[in-house]
Predicted model as a PDB file, atoms N, CA, C, CB and O in Angstrom, pLDDT in the B-factor column:
MODEL        1                                                                  
ATOM      1  N   MET A   1     -25.791  69.861  42.331  1.00 82.00           N  
ATOM      2  CA  MET A   1     -25.359  71.058  42.809  1.00 82.00           C  
ATOM      3  C   MET A   1     -23.875  71.259  42.539  1.00 82.00           C  
ATOM      4  CB  MET A   1     -25.671  71.148  44.209  1.00 82.00           C  
ATOM      5  O   MET A   1     -23.106  70.310  42.685  1.00 82.00           O  
ATOM      6  N   CYS A   2     -23.408  72.545  42.122  1.00 86.00           N  
ATOM      7  CA  CYS A   2     -22.010  72.679  41.859  1.00 86.00           C  
ATOM      8  C   CYS A   2     -21.572  73.981  42.447  1.00 86.00           C  
ATOM      9  CB  CYS A   2     -21.697  72.598  40.365  1.00 86.00           C  
ATOM     10  O   CYS A   2     -22.361  74.925  42.487  1.00 86.00           O  
ATOM     11  N   ASN A   3     -20.315  74.083  42.921  1.00 90.00           N  
ATOM     12  CA  ASN A   3     -19.699  75.277  43.608  1.00 90.00           C  
ATOM     13  C   ASN A   3     -19.795  76.545  42.770  1.00 90.00           C  
ATOM     14  CB  ASN A   3     -18.207  75.008  43.931  1.00 90.00           C  
ATOM     15  O   ASN A   3     -20.000  77.678  43.207  1.00 90.00           O  
ATOM     16  N   CYS A   4     -19.639  76.237  41.677  1.00 92.00           N  
ATOM     17  CA  CYS A   4     -19.654  77.473  40.674  1.00 92.00           C  
ATOM     18  C   CYS A   4     -20.936  78.252  40.511  1.00 92.00           C  
ATOM     19  CB  CYS A   4     -19.306  77.006  39.276  1.00 92.00           C  
ATOM     20  O   CYS A   4     -21.003  79.418  40.120  1.00 92.00           O  
ATOM     21  N   GLY A   5     -21.936  77.485  40.850  1.00 90.00           N  
ATOM     22  CA  GLY A   5     -23.271  78.080  40.972  1.00 90.00           C  
ATOM     23  C   GLY A   5     -24.014  78.147  39.701  1.00 90.00           C  
ATOM     24  O   GLY A   5     -25.226  78.363  39.696  1.00 90.00           O  
ATOM     25  N   LYS A   6     -23.281  77.958  38.546  1.00 89.00           N  
ATOM     26  CA  LYS A   6     -24.016  77.992  37.181  1.00 89.00           C  
ATOM     27  C   LYS A   6     -25.023  76.980  36.960  1.00 89.00           C  
ATOM     28  CB  LYS A   6     -23.080  77.852  36.072  1.00 89.00           C  
ATOM     29  O   LYS A   6     -26.054  77.231  36.335  1.00 89.00           O  
ATOM     30  N   PHE A   7     -24.759  75.823  37.459  1.00 86.00           N  
ATOM     31  CA  PHE A   7     -25.758  74.713  37.272  1.00 86.00           C  
ATOM     32  C   PHE A   7     -27.008  75.103  37.835  1.00 86.00           C  
ATOM     33  CB  PHE A   7     -25.328  73.408  37.896  1.00 86.00           C  
ATOM     34  O   PHE A   7     -28.068  75.037  37.212  1.00 86.00           O  
ATOM     35  N   GLN A   8     -26.868  75.601  39.271  1.00 90.00           N  
ATOM     36  CA  GLN A   8     -27.955  75.973  39.991  1.00 90.00           C  
ATOM     37  C   GLN A   8     -28.715  77.240  39.220  1.00 90.00           C  
ATOM     38  CB  GLN A   8     -27.463  76.306  41.455  1.00 90.00           C  
ATOM     39  O   GLN A   8     -29.921  77.168  38.982  1.00 90.00           O  
ATOM     40  N   HIS A   9     -28.099  78.149  38.929  1.00 91.00           N  
ATOM     41  CA  HIS A   9     -28.604  79.295  38.148  1.00 91.00           C  
ATOM     42  C   HIS A   9     -29.213  79.093  36.762  1.00 91.00           C  
ATOM     43  CB  HIS A   9     -27.544  80.187  37.987  1.00 91.00           C  
ATOM     44  O   HIS A   9     -30.376  79.378  36.477  1.00 91.00           O  
ATOM     45  N   ASP A  10     -28.391  78.618  36.004  1.00 90.00           N  
ATOM     46  CA  ASP A  10     -28.974  78.202  34.640  1.00 90.00           C  
ATOM     47  C   ASP A  10     -29.941  77.190  34.500  1.00 90.00           C  
ATOM     48  CB  ASP A  10     -28.012  77.791  33.831  1.00 90.00           C  
ATOM     49  O   ASP A  10     -30.784  77.176  33.603  1.00 90.00           O  
ATOM     50  N   GLU A  11     -29.814  76.278  35.451  1.00 91.00           N  
ATOM     51  CA  GLU A  11     -30.430  74.935  35.372  1.00 91.00           C  
ATOM     52  C   GLU A  11     -30.176  73.960  34.017  1.00 91.00           C  
ATOM     53  CB  GLU A  11     -31.931  75.196  35.510  1.00 91.00           C  
ATOM     54  O   GLU A  11     -30.963  73.164  33.506  1.00 91.00           O  
ATOM     55  N   ILE A  12     -28.986  74.255  33.673  1.00 90.00           N  
ATOM     56  CA  ILE A  12     -28.361  73.284  32.612  1.00 90.00           C  
ATOM     57  C   ILE A  12     -27.009  72.933  33.166  1.00 90.00           C  
ATOM     58  CB  ILE A  12     -28.206  73.960  31.072  1.00 90.00           C  
ATOM     59  O   ILE A  12     -26.386  73.711  33.888  1.00 90.00           O  
ATOM     60  N   PRO A  13     -26.565  71.736  32.813  1.00 91.00           N  
ATOM     61  CA  PRO A  13     -25.125  71.275  33.503  1.00 91.00           C  
ATOM     62  C   PRO A  13     -24.061  72.187  33.085  1.00 91.00           C  
ATOM     63  CB  PRO A  13     -24.628  69.742  33.070  1.00 91.00           C  
ATOM     64  O   PRO A  13     -23.958  72.454  31.887  1.00 91.00           O  
ATOM     65  N   CYS A  14     -23.237  72.706  33.962  1.00 92.00           N  
ATOM     66  CA  CYS A  14     -22.071  73.384  33.635  1.00 92.00           C  
ATOM     67  C   CYS A  14     -20.982  72.510  33.385  1.00 92.00           C  
ATOM     68  CB  CYS A  14     -21.732  74.281  34.608  1.00 92.00           C  
ATOM     69  O   CYS A  14     -21.282  71.338  33.613  1.00 92.00           O  
ATOM     70  N   VAL A  15     -19.771  72.692  32.979  1.00 92.00           N  
ATOM     71  CA  VAL A  15     -18.824  71.997  32.693  1.00 92.00           C  
ATOM     72  C   VAL A  15     -18.432  71.050  33.628  1.00 92.00           C  
ATOM     73  CB  VAL A  15     -17.963  72.695  32.389  1.00 92.00           C  
ATOM     74  O   VAL A  15     -18.132  69.912  33.265  1.00 92.00           O  
ATOM     75  N   HIS A  16     -18.395  71.440  34.958  1.00 92.00           N  
ATOM     76  CA  HIS A  16     -18.165  70.461  36.090  1.00 92.00           C  
ATOM     77  C   HIS A  16     -19.164  69.550  36.103  1.00 92.00           C  
ATOM     78  CB  HIS A  16     -18.088  71.059  37.419  1.00 92.00           C  
ATOM     79  O   HIS A  16     -18.809  68.373  36.033  1.00 92.00           O  
ATOM     80  N   ALA A  17     -20.480  69.816  36.184  1.00 90.00           N  
ATOM     81  CA  ALA A  17     -21.547  68.725  36.115  1.00 90.00           C  
ATOM     82  C   ALA A  17     -21.449  67.751  34.901  1.00 90.00           C  
ATOM     83  CB  ALA A  17     -22.938  69.392  36.063  1.00 90.00           C  
ATOM     84  O   ALA A  17     -21.677  66.551  35.054  1.00 90.00           O  
ATOM     85  N   ILE A  18     -21.120  68.261  33.741  1.00 91.00           N  
ATOM     86  CA  ILE A  18     -20.807  67.243  32.599  1.00 91.00           C  
ATOM     87  C   ILE A  18     -19.834  66.366  32.913  1.00 91.00           C  
ATOM     88  CB  ILE A  18     -20.387  67.843  31.363  1.00 91.00           C  
ATOM     89  O   ILE A  18     -19.995  65.170  32.675  1.00 91.00           O  
ATOM     90  N   VAL A  19     -18.706  66.835  33.483  1.00 92.00           N  
ATOM     91  CA  VAL A  19     -17.615  65.812  33.790  1.00 92.00           C  
ATOM     92  C   VAL A  19     -17.927  64.763  34.817  1.00 92.00           C  
ATOM     93  CB  VAL A  19     -16.403  66.506  34.262  1.00 92.00           C  
ATOM     94  O   VAL A  19     -17.546  63.594  34.768  1.00 92.00           O  
ATOM     95  N   VAL A  20     -18.660  65.313  35.748  1.00 91.00           N  
ATOM     96  CA  VAL A  20     -19.101  64.166  36.657  1.00 91.00           C  
ATOM     97  C   VAL A  20     -20.090  63.265  36.122  1.00 91.00           C  
ATOM     98  CB  VAL A  20     -19.651  64.663  37.892  1.00 91.00           C  
ATOM     99  O   VAL A  20     -20.076  62.096  36.509  1.00 91.00           O  
ATOM    100  N   VAL A  21     -20.966  63.661  35.266  1.00 90.00           N  
ATOM    101  CA  VAL A  21     -22.003  62.911  34.473  1.00 90.00           C  
ATOM    102  C   VAL A  21     -21.257  61.801  33.652  1.00 90.00           C  
ATOM    103  CB  VAL A  21     -22.841  63.924  33.471  1.00 90.00           C  
ATOM    104  O   VAL A  21     -21.613  60.623  33.666  1.00 90.00           O  
ATOM    105  N   LYS A  22     -20.089  62.328  32.867  1.00 92.00           N  
ATOM    106  CA  LYS A  22     -19.442  61.389  31.945  1.00 92.00           C  
ATOM    107  C   LYS A  22     -18.659  60.456  32.987  1.00 92.00           C  
ATOM    108  CB  LYS A  22     -18.425  62.172  30.782  1.00 92.00           C  
ATOM    109  O   LYS A  22     -18.591  59.274  32.647  1.00 92.00           O  
ATOM    110  N   ARG A  23     -18.154  60.749  34.010  1.00 94.00           N  
ATOM    111  CA  ARG A  23     -17.357  59.872  34.894  1.00 94.00           C  
ATOM    112  C   ARG A  23     -18.190  58.782  35.548  1.00 94.00           C  
ATOM    113  CB  ARG A  23     -16.679  60.695  35.974  1.00 94.00           C  
ATOM    114  O   ARG A  23     -17.701  57.735  35.971  1.00 94.00           O  
ATOM    115  N   ASN A  24     -19.549  59.110  35.607  1.00 94.00           N  
ATOM    116  CA  ASN A  24     -20.429  58.064  36.163  1.00 94.00           C  
ATOM    117  C   ASN A  24     -21.071  57.409  34.860  1.00 94.00           C  
ATOM    118  CB  ASN A  24     -21.590  58.699  37.238  1.00 94.00           C  
ATOM    119  O   ASN A  24     -22.184  56.905  35.011  1.00 94.00           O  
ATOM    120  N   ASN A  25     -20.562  57.368  33.756  1.00 94.00           N  
ATOM    121  CA  ASN A  25     -20.917  56.726  32.510  1.00 94.00           C  
ATOM    122  C   ASN A  25     -22.388  56.906  32.257  1.00 94.00           C  
ATOM    123  CB  ASN A  25     -20.548  55.250  32.527  1.00 94.00           C  
ATOM    124  O   ASN A  25     -23.067  55.939  31.910  1.00 94.00           O  
ATOM    125  N   ILE A  26     -22.916  58.120  32.419  1.00 92.00           N  
ATOM    126  CA  ILE A  26     -24.171  58.342  32.134  1.00 92.00           C  
ATOM    127  C   ILE A  26     -24.178  59.021  30.881  1.00 92.00           C  
ATOM    128  CB  ILE A  26     -24.830  59.016  33.145  1.00 92.00           C  
ATOM    129  O   ILE A  26     -23.455  60.010  30.757  1.00 92.00           O  
ATOM    130  N   THR A  27     -24.901  58.630  29.920  1.00 89.00           N  
ATOM    131  CA  THR A  27     -24.849  59.019  28.587  1.00 89.00           C  
ATOM    132  C   THR A  27     -26.026  60.063  28.140  1.00 89.00           C  
ATOM    133  CB  THR A  27     -24.893  57.749  27.772  1.00 89.00           C  
ATOM    134  O   THR A  27     -26.009  60.718  27.099  1.00 89.00           O  
ATOM    135  N   LYS A  28     -26.876  60.082  28.965  1.00 90.00           N  
ATOM    136  CA  LYS A  28     -28.079  60.936  28.524  1.00 90.00           C  
ATOM    137  C   LYS A  28     -28.107  62.019  29.580  1.00 90.00           C  
ATOM    138  CB  LYS A  28     -29.551  60.087  28.447  1.00 90.00           C  
ATOM    139  O   LYS A  28     -28.476  61.803  30.735  1.00 90.00           O  
ATOM    140  N   ILE A  29     -27.641  63.365  29.067  1.00 87.00           N  
ATOM    141  CA  ILE A  29     -27.601  64.455  29.971  1.00 87.00           C  
ATOM    142  C   ILE A  29     -28.999  65.384  29.971  1.00 87.00           C  
ATOM    143  CB  ILE A  29     -26.332  65.309  29.575  1.00 87.00           C  
ATOM    144  O   ILE A  29     -29.054  66.401  30.663  1.00 87.00           O  
ATOM    145  N   HIS A  30     -30.032  64.983  29.205  1.00 87.00           N  
ATOM    146  CA  HIS A  30     -31.184  65.525  29.020  1.00 87.00           C  
ATOM    147  C   HIS A  30     -32.085  65.696  30.313  1.00 87.00           C  
ATOM    148  CB  HIS A  30     -31.778  64.775  28.047  1.00 87.00           C  
ATOM    149  O   HIS A  30     -32.736  66.706  30.584  1.00 87.00           O  
ATOM    150  N   PRO A  31     -32.013  64.579  31.034  1.00 90.00           N  
ATOM    151  CA  PRO A  31     -32.774  64.701  32.570  1.00 90.00           C  
ATOM    152  C   PRO A  31     -32.108  65.719  33.334  1.00 90.00           C  
ATOM    153  CB  PRO A  31     -32.708  63.285  33.528  1.00 90.00           C  
ATOM    154  O   PRO A  31     -32.807  66.135  34.258  1.00 90.00           O  
ATOM    155  N   TYR A  32     -30.923  66.274  33.231  1.00 89.00           N  
ATOM    156  CA  TYR A  32     -30.202  67.066  34.199  1.00 89.00           C  
ATOM    157  C   TYR A  32     -30.502  68.557  33.644  1.00 89.00           C  
ATOM    158  CB  TYR A  32     -28.532  66.646  34.283  1.00 89.00           C  
ATOM    159  O   TYR A  32     -29.992  69.529  34.200  1.00 89.00           O  
ATOM    160  N   CYS A  33     -31.342  68.690  32.537  1.00 91.00           N  
ATOM    161  CA  CYS A  33     -31.533  70.135  32.009  1.00 91.00           C  
ATOM    162  C   CYS A  33     -32.962  70.531  32.736  1.00 91.00           C  
ATOM    163  CB  CYS A  33     -31.602  70.220  30.157  1.00 91.00           C  
ATOM    164  O   CYS A  33     -33.773  69.669  33.074  1.00 91.00           O  
ATOM    165  N   SER A  34     -33.148  71.814  32.915  1.00 92.00           N  
ATOM    166  CA  SER A  34     -34.532  72.174  33.224  1.00 92.00           C  
ATOM    167  C   SER A  34     -35.484  71.821  32.168  1.00 92.00           C  
ATOM    168  CB  SER A  34     -34.646  73.591  33.487  1.00 92.00           C  
ATOM    169  O   SER A  34     -35.096  71.646  31.013  1.00 92.00           O  
ATOM    170  N   ASP A  35     -36.848  71.698  32.550  1.00 91.00           N  
ATOM    171  CA  ASP A  35     -37.702  71.768  31.580  1.00 91.00           C  
ATOM    172  C   ASP A  35     -37.962  72.936  30.664  1.00 91.00           C  
ATOM    173  CB  ASP A  35     -38.670  71.486  32.094  1.00 91.00           C  
ATOM    174  O   ASP A  35     -38.530  72.809  29.579  1.00 91.00           O  
ATOM    175  N   TYR A  36     -37.547  74.014  31.122  1.00 88.00           N  
ATOM    176  CA  TYR A  36     -37.663  75.309  30.433  1.00 88.00           C  
ATOM    177  C   TYR A  36     -36.778  75.051  29.055  1.00 88.00           C  
ATOM    178  CB  TYR A  36     -37.064  76.632  31.438  1.00 88.00           C  
ATOM    179  O   TYR A  36     -37.018  75.725  28.053  1.00 88.00           O  
ATOM    180  N   TYR A  37     -35.960  74.252  29.057  1.00 88.00           N  
ATOM    181  CA  TYR A  37     -34.986  74.155  27.738  1.00 88.00           C  
ATOM    182  C   TYR A  37     -35.350  72.985  26.836  1.00 88.00           C  
ATOM    183  CB  TYR A  37     -33.387  73.941  28.161  1.00 88.00           C  
ATOM    184  O   TYR A  37     -34.665  72.759  25.839  1.00 88.00           O  
ATOM    185  N   LYS A  38     -36.515  72.153  27.180  1.00 90.00           N  
ATOM    186  CA  LYS A  38     -37.097  71.187  26.472  1.00 90.00           C  
ATOM    187  C   LYS A  38     -38.062  71.679  25.441  1.00 90.00           C  
ATOM    188  CB  LYS A  38     -37.690  70.323  27.338  1.00 90.00           C  
ATOM    189  O   LYS A  38     -38.681  72.742  25.506  1.00 90.00           O  
ATOM    190  N   SER A  39     -38.126  70.772  24.459  1.00 90.00           N  
ATOM    191  CA  SER A  39     -39.110  71.281  23.277  1.00 90.00           C  
ATOM    192  C   SER A  39     -40.460  71.274  23.678  1.00 90.00           C  
ATOM    193  CB  SER A  39     -39.052  70.412  21.984  1.00 90.00           C  
ATOM    194  O   SER A  39     -41.219  71.998  23.033  1.00 90.00           O  
ATOM    195  N   ALA A  40     -40.969  70.542  24.705  1.00 91.00           N  
ATOM    196  CA  ALA A  40     -42.409  70.756  25.236  1.00 91.00           C  
ATOM    197  C   ALA A  40     -42.687  72.242  25.628  1.00 91.00           C  
ATOM    198  CB  ALA A  40     -42.664  69.832  26.538  1.00 91.00           C  
ATOM    199  O   ALA A  40     -43.675  72.894  25.290  1.00 91.00           O  
ATOM    200  N   ALA A  41     -41.657  72.655  26.390  1.00 91.00           N  
ATOM    201  CA  ALA A  41     -41.779  74.135  27.015  1.00 91.00           C  
ATOM    202  C   ALA A  41     -41.852  75.160  25.871  1.00 91.00           C  
ATOM    203  CB  ALA A  41     -40.449  74.528  27.999  1.00 91.00           C  
ATOM    204  O   ALA A  41     -42.614  76.121  25.974  1.00 91.00           O  
ATOM    205  N   LEU A  42     -41.083  74.985  24.783  1.00 87.00           N  
ATOM    206  CA  LEU A  42     -41.135  75.871  23.633  1.00 87.00           C  
ATOM    207  C   LEU A  42     -42.547  75.739  22.932  1.00 87.00           C  
ATOM    208  CB  LEU A  42     -39.950  75.520  22.625  1.00 87.00           C  
ATOM    209  O   LEU A  42     -43.192  76.712  22.542  1.00 87.00           O  
ATOM    210  N   ALA A  43     -42.927  74.506  22.823  1.00 90.00           N  
ATOM    211  CA  ALA A  43     -44.304  74.303  22.264  1.00 90.00           C  
ATOM    212  C   ALA A  43     -45.356  75.024  22.986  1.00 90.00           C  
ATOM    213  CB  ALA A  43     -44.667  72.878  22.259  1.00 90.00           C  
ATOM    214  O   ALA A  43     -46.162  75.717  22.365  1.00 90.00           O  
ATOM    215  N   ASN A  44     -45.400  74.887  24.403  1.00 91.00           N  
ATOM    216  CA  ASN A  44     -46.307  75.515  25.219  1.00 91.00           C  
ATOM    217  C   ASN A  44     -46.209  76.955  25.290  1.00 91.00           C  
ATOM    218  CB  ASN A  44     -46.215  75.009  26.442  1.00 91.00           C  
ATOM    219  O   ASN A  44     -47.065  77.623  25.870  1.00 91.00           O  
ATOM    220  N   THR A  45     -45.045  77.536  24.636  1.00 87.00           N  
ATOM    221  CA  THR A  45     -45.004  79.102  24.706  1.00 87.00           C  
ATOM    222  C   THR A  45     -45.917  79.445  23.576  1.00 87.00           C  
ATOM    223  CB  THR A  45     -43.440  79.816  24.516  1.00 87.00           C  
ATOM    224  O   THR A  45     -46.514  80.515  23.700  1.00 87.00           O  
ATOM    225  N   TYR A  46     -46.132  78.774  22.541  1.00 87.00           N  
ATOM    226  CA  TYR A  46     -46.915  79.342  21.449  1.00 87.00           C  
ATOM    227  C   TYR A  46     -48.387  78.587  21.412  1.00 87.00           C  
ATOM    228  CB  TYR A  46     -46.071  79.153  20.017  1.00 87.00           C  
ATOM    229  O   TYR A  46     -49.069  78.572  20.387  1.00 87.00           O  
ATOM    230  N   GLU A  47     -48.762  78.015  22.545  1.00 89.00           N  
ATOM    231  CA  GLU A  47     -50.040  77.281  22.748  1.00 89.00           C  
ATOM    232  C   GLU A  47     -51.135  78.232  22.616  1.00 89.00           C  
ATOM    233  CB  GLU A  47     -50.119  76.579  24.112  1.00 89.00           C  
ATOM    234  O   GLU A  47     -52.087  77.927  21.898  1.00 89.00           O  
ATOM    235  N   LEU A  48     -51.110  79.348  23.225  1.00 88.00           N  
ATOM    236  CA  LEU A  48     -51.994  80.353  23.172  1.00 88.00           C  
ATOM    237  C   LEU A  48     -51.695  81.362  21.960  1.00 88.00           C  
ATOM    238  CB  LEU A  48     -51.980  81.012  24.493  1.00 88.00           C  
ATOM    239  O   LEU A  48     -50.541  81.663  21.653  1.00 88.00           O  
ATOM    240  N   PRO A  49     -52.755  81.829  21.337  1.00 87.00           N  
ATOM    241  CA  PRO A  49     -52.589  82.851  20.238  1.00 87.00           C  
ATOM    242  C   PRO A  49     -52.121  84.216  21.030  1.00 87.00           C  
ATOM    243  CB  PRO A  49     -54.094  83.069  19.332  1.00 87.00           C  
ATOM    244  O   PRO A  49     -52.580  84.574  22.115  1.00 87.00           O  
ATOM    245  N   MET A  50     -51.147  84.883  20.293  1.00 81.00           N  
ATOM    246  CA  MET A  50     -50.654  86.232  20.704  1.00 81.00           C  
ATOM    247  C   MET A  50     -51.489  87.276  19.830  1.00 81.00           C  
ATOM    248  CB  MET A  50     -48.986  86.383  20.455  1.00 81.00           C  
ATOM    249  O   MET A  50     -51.520  87.326  18.601  1.00 81.00           O  
ATOM    250  N   VAL A  51     -52.166  88.109  20.748  1.00 83.00           N  
ATOM    251  CA  VAL A  51     -52.941  89.254  19.895  1.00 83.00           C  
ATOM    252  C   VAL A  51     -52.136  90.461  20.032  1.00 83.00           C  
ATOM    253  CB  VAL A  51     -54.509  89.591  20.418  1.00 83.00           C  
ATOM    254  O   VAL A  51     -51.878  90.931  21.140  1.00 83.00           O  
ATOM    255  N   PRO A  52     -51.688  91.030  18.823  1.00 86.00           N  
ATOM    256  CA  PRO A  52     -50.989  92.188  18.812  1.00 86.00           C  
ATOM    257  C   PRO A  52     -51.697  93.477  19.436  1.00 86.00           C  
ATOM    258  CB  PRO A  52     -50.639  92.399  17.467  1.00 86.00           C  
ATOM    259  O   PRO A  52     -52.885  93.725  19.230  1.00 86.00           O  
ATOM    260  N   MET A  53     -50.931  94.205  20.151  1.00 84.00           N  
ATOM    261  CA  MET A  53     -51.586  95.447  20.727  1.00 84.00           C  
ATOM    262  C   MET A  53     -52.089  96.352  19.627  1.00 84.00           C  
ATOM    263  CB  MET A  53     -50.586  96.252  21.632  1.00 84.00           C  
ATOM    264  O   MET A  53     -51.497  96.466  18.553  1.00 84.00           O  
ATOM    265  N   PRO A  54     -53.123  96.944  19.911  1.00 84.00           N  
ATOM    266  CA  PRO A  54     -53.625  98.158  18.907  1.00 84.00           C  
ATOM    267  C   PRO A  54     -52.711  99.036  18.717  1.00 84.00           C  
ATOM    268  CB  PRO A  54     -54.785  98.965  19.342  1.00 84.00           C  
ATOM    269  O   PRO A  54     -51.655  99.043  19.350  1.00 84.00           O  
ATOM    270  N   ASP A  55     -53.032  99.898  17.793  1.00 88.00           N  
ATOM    271  CA  ASP A  55     -52.185 101.083  17.445  1.00 88.00           C  
ATOM    272  C   ASP A  55     -52.266 102.015  18.837  1.00 88.00           C  
ATOM    273  CB  ASP A  55     -52.810 101.924  15.979  1.00 88.00           C  
ATOM    274  O   ASP A  55     -53.275 102.195  19.519  1.00 88.00           O  
ATOM    275  N   LYS A  56     -51.041 102.510  19.048  1.00 84.00           N  
ATOM    276  CA  LYS A  56     -50.776 103.337  20.189  1.00 84.00           C  
ATOM    277  C   LYS A  56     -51.889 104.692  20.250  1.00 84.00           C  
ATOM    278  CB  LYS A  56     -49.151 103.823  20.058  1.00 84.00           C  
ATOM    279  O   LYS A  56     -52.253 105.193  21.314  1.00 84.00           O  
ATOM    280  N   ASP A  57     -52.246 105.066  19.171  1.00 85.00           N  
ATOM    281  CA  ASP A  57     -53.475 106.261  19.159  1.00 85.00           C  
ATOM    282  C   ASP A  57     -54.679 105.484  19.560  1.00 85.00           C  
ATOM    283  CB  ASP A  57     -53.797 107.064  17.540  1.00 85.00           C  
ATOM    284  O   ASP A  57     -55.550 106.296  19.872  1.00 85.00           O  
ATOM    285  N   ASP A  58     -55.115 104.226  19.690  1.00 84.00           N  
ATOM    286  CA  ASP A  58     -56.299 103.842  20.031  1.00 84.00           C  
ATOM    287  C   ASP A  58     -56.199 103.277  21.473  1.00 84.00           C  
ATOM    288  CB  ASP A  58     -56.815 102.915  19.034  1.00 84.00           C  
ATOM    289  O   ASP A  58     -57.148 102.651  21.945  1.00 84.00           O  
ATOM    290  N   TRP A  59     -55.095 103.484  22.156  1.00 83.00           N  
ATOM    291  CA  TRP A  59     -55.008 102.989  23.789  1.00 83.00           C  
ATOM    292  C   TRP A  59     -55.854 103.912  24.468  1.00 83.00           C  
ATOM    293  CB  TRP A  59     -53.426 103.047  24.547  1.00 83.00           C  
ATOM    294  O   TRP A  59     -55.969 105.114  24.226  1.00 83.00           O  
ATOM    295  N   SER A  60     -56.500 103.164  25.440  1.00 85.00           N  
ATOM    296  CA  SER A  60     -57.292 104.010  26.395  1.00 85.00           C  
ATOM    297  C   SER A  60     -56.461 104.093  27.601  1.00 85.00           C  
ATOM    298  CB  SER A  60     -58.739 103.426  26.734  1.00 85.00           C  
ATOM    299  O   SER A  60     -56.309 103.128  28.349  1.00 85.00           O  
ATOM    300  N   VAL A  61     -55.904 105.280  27.801  1.00 85.00           N  
ATOM    301  CA  VAL A  61     -55.012 105.423  29.335  1.00 85.00           C  
ATOM    302  C   VAL A  61     -55.760 106.306  30.212  1.00 85.00           C  
ATOM    303  CB  VAL A  61     -53.383 106.151  29.210  1.00 85.00           C  
ATOM    304  O   VAL A  61     -56.252 107.385  29.882  1.00 85.00           O  
ATOM    305  N   LEU A  62     -55.804 105.756  31.364  1.00 88.00           N  
ATOM    306  CA  LEU A  62     -56.399 106.738  32.291  1.00 88.00           C  
ATOM    307  C   LEU A  62     -55.558 108.017  32.774  1.00 88.00           C  
ATOM    308  CB  LEU A  62     -56.778 105.984  33.481  1.00 88.00           C  
ATOM    309  O   LEU A  62     -54.328 107.995  32.819  1.00 88.00           O  
ATOM    310  N   GLU A  63     -56.224 108.982  33.082  1.00 89.00           N  
ATOM    311  CA  GLU A  63     -55.639 110.289  33.120  1.00 89.00           C  
ATOM    312  C   GLU A  63     -54.406 110.249  34.156  1.00 89.00           C  
ATOM    313  CB  GLU A  63     -56.764 111.377  33.535  1.00 89.00           C  
ATOM    314  O   GLU A  63     -53.277 110.698  33.954  1.00 89.00           O  
ATOM    315  N   TYR A  64     -54.896 109.592  35.337  1.00 92.00           N  
ATOM    316  CA  TYR A  64     -53.733 109.731  36.284  1.00 92.00           C  
ATOM    317  C   TYR A  64     -52.559 108.938  35.975  1.00 92.00           C  
ATOM    318  CB  TYR A  64     -54.120 109.383  37.622  1.00 92.00           C  
ATOM    319  O   TYR A  64     -51.505 109.170  36.567  1.00 92.00           O  
ATOM    320  N   VAL A  65     -52.652 107.947  35.029  1.00 88.00           N  
ATOM    321  CA  VAL A  65     -51.413 107.279  34.597  1.00 88.00           C  
ATOM    322  C   VAL A  65     -50.536 108.118  33.826  1.00 88.00           C  
ATOM    323  CB  VAL A  65     -51.694 106.110  33.820  1.00 88.00           C  
ATOM    324  O   VAL A  65     -49.322 108.237  33.996  1.00 88.00           O  
ATOM    325  N   LEU A  66     -51.359 108.779  32.832  1.00 84.00           N  
ATOM    326  CA  LEU A  66     -50.537 109.767  31.877  1.00 84.00           C  
ATOM    327  C   LEU A  66     -49.751 110.964  32.645  1.00 84.00           C  
ATOM    328  CB  LEU A  66     -51.603 110.486  30.798  1.00 84.00           C  
ATOM    329  O   LEU A  66     -48.809 111.610  32.186  1.00 84.00           O  
ATOM    330  N   GLU A  67     -50.350 111.108  33.910  1.00 86.00           N  
ATOM    331  CA  GLU A  67     -49.643 112.208  34.815  1.00 86.00           C  
ATOM    332  C   GLU A  67     -48.475 111.717  35.355  1.00 86.00           C  
ATOM    333  CB  GLU A  67     -50.479 112.706  35.988  1.00 86.00           C  
ATOM    334  O   GLU A  67     -47.786 112.427  36.087  1.00 86.00           O  
TER     335      GLU A  67                                                      
ENDMDL                                                                          
END                                                                             
């Protein structure tokens, strides 16, 4: 945790956290990053095929939604 709040918000080490990690002679900062920023998360993003939406003219919209 850091007082600046960036470490908690972004889930990647802020400059303050990096200084602490370096002072503790930790060379791998990767474990301190959220899984969202790791290559496995990126690969999972494209795991399922993305189907494009049909043309807007082919949409079936309920009448009360249009109102």
